[in-house]
N, C-alpha and C positions, 0 to 999 in steps of 0.2 A: 026277224032276228032272234037268235037263241036268247032265251030269258036269262041265262047267265051274264049276258052282256049288260043287263039292266039292274043286277043286284047292287050295284055301287050306289044306285040312287037312295037305297034305304039308309045306310050310314050317312050319306051326304045329307038327307033330310034331318036326320038327328044333329049332325054337325051345325047345320044352319040354325036350327032352333036354338042350340046351345049358344051359338055366336049371338043371336038376338037377345037371349037371356043375359048373357054375360055383359053386353053392351048397355042393355037396359040397367043392369046393376051398377054399371060405371057411372050412370047419371044420377044415382042416389048417393049424393055426397055424404049423407050422415050415416048410412048403414051399407057396408060392403059385403054383407053375408052372401047374397045372391051372386055377386061377381065372383067371389072367392070359392064358393061351393061348386060353380059350373066350370071354372077355369081348368082343373085337371083333366076334365073330360074331352077338352077340345082337340088336343093333338092325338089322343087314342082314336077318336072318331074319324079324324082325318086320315090317320094311318090305315084305319079299317076301309075307308072309302078308297084310298089309293090302292090297297090290296085287292079289293073287290073289282076295281076297274081293270087292274093289270092282269090278274090271273087268267081270265078267259081269252086274253089277247096274246098269249105266249111271249111275254116279255123277256128281255135279256136278264139272267139271274143276277148278274153282277149289279146292274143299275137298280133293280128291284130291291135287292139287299141293302145297297147304300142308301136309297131313299127312305126305306122303312126304318133303318137304323137311326138316320138323322131325325126322323120325326119322333122317335122314341126318346132320343136325347132331348128334343124340344119339350116333350111331355115331362121328363125328369126336371128340366130347367124351370118349366112353368110351376111344378110342385114345390121345388126348392125355394123360388122366389115368394111363395106364400109366407114364408117364415120372416121374422124380423131380425135385423142386426146384421153385422159384417159377414159372419159365417154363411148365412143363407144367401146374401147378395153375391158374395164371392163364389160360392158354390154353384148358383144358378148361372152366373156369367161363365163359369168354367164348363158347365154341361152344355150350354149353347155354343161355346167356342168349339167343343168336340163335334157337335152336330154341324156346325158350319164346315169343318173339315171334311166330313163325310159329303156334303154338298159339293164342295170344291173337287173333291176326288171323283165325284159322279160326273158332273158336266164339265169340269176344267181339265183334270188329269186324264180322263178318258176320251175326251172329244175336243173342246175348243183349244186347249193348250198343246195338243199333240202335234209334233212336227214343227213347232216354232223355232226360228233361227236364233242363234245366241244374242243377236242385237234386240230382238223382240223381248226376249227374257230379261235382258238388262233394262230395257225401257220399262217393262212391266214392273220389276222391282223397284226402280226409281219412282215411278207413279204411285205404287202401293205405299212406299215410305212417305211420299209427299202427301198423299191423302191421310195417312195415319197422322202425320204431324199436324195437318190442318184440323182434323177432328179433335185431337187431344188439346191442342192449343185454343181452338175455337170454343170448346166446351168447358175449358177452365179446369181440366183434370189436374190434380196435384196430390202431393203427399204419398201415403202408402199405397194409393191406387194408381199411381202414375204408370208403373211397369206393367201390371196386369190389364189395365185398360188400354195401354199402348199396344200390347200383344192382341187384345180383342179387336181393336180398331184396325190393326194391320190385317187380321184375318177377314174382317168385313171388306177391306179394301181389295184383298185378293179375290174374294167371292164376287165383287162387282166387276172387276177386271176380267175374271175368267168368263162371266157371262157376256160381258161386252165383246171379248175376243169372238165368242160364238156368233154374236150379232154381226159382226164385221166380216167373219170368214164365211158363215153359212147363211145368215139371214133367216127368215121364216118366223111363224108365230111362236114356235117353241122357245127360241132363244130370247124373243122379246118378252115372254112370259117370265123367263129366268132372270133377265136383267131387271124388269119392273119389280119382281119379288125381292131380289137383292137390294135394290134401292130403297124400296119401302121398309125392309128389315132395318136397314141402316138408319133411316129417318126415325123409326120407331125407337130404336136403341138410342139414338142421339137425344131423344126427348127424355128417355130414362136418365141418361147422363146429366142432363140439364137439371132434371128434378133432384138427383143425388147431390150434385155439386152447387146447385143454386135453387131456384124455385119455379114453379109452374102454376098456372091457374088450374082449379079443379077439373074444368072441362078438358084441357089438354093433358093433364096428369092422368086422368082415367080414360075417357072415351077415345080420344084421339090416338093415344098410344096403343090402345087394344085394337081399335079399328084398323090402323095401318099394320099392326103386327099380324092380325088375322088375314088380311088381305095379302101380305107378304107370304104367309105360309101357304095360302090357297094357290097363289100364283107359282110358287116354287114347286108345290105338289103337281099342279097341272103341267108345268113345263117338264118336270122329271118324268111324269108318266108318259108323256108324248115322246120323250127322248129314249125311254126304255123300250118303246115298241116300234120306233122308226127303223125301218129296213135300210 
């Protein structure tokens, strides 16, 4: 095998090491220095891993650009959320929302949602709205955050339904990766919402949120890379 096909293992190794350091830092409830120091590097390393895996395999340019852009918005969101206060929280959520829109465009608009009949679109919108209402009500979102969090929850619902449509229509490991990634992303963000509008144990607040988030990003990257190179 051409050695270029294995170059992605280098940034992947750094990514996994940084994941381990970040999660170890999450378990130190008194000092978050390690966790916060490593966090901005995570999505940059994942984007480098994705690019190094894709480029030797002649991927489709559209899917490649959408994936890397989504990951860069994830990096920006991670960095923004390191700040304290409403501005940084809202900014981080906004950046992740834009990143989700790129994911939806990649595997939803270009693949799983293509050619759906009007009835399917109507059912999809109704399901997305129902999921949004369930998330917002279940998490107790209220006040000034009700509208922005509803928009974000709706985007996550569309992300899940786009991946689910791919599983139903095409099957295969690629679409299961994408669905699992979307579900884990929603679970992680739901825990963040619980923390914001309620309370969580230190273990759930740090380690579980980051572990599910990193797994989600990894699964989305793997699924999108496969999607970008499928013939």
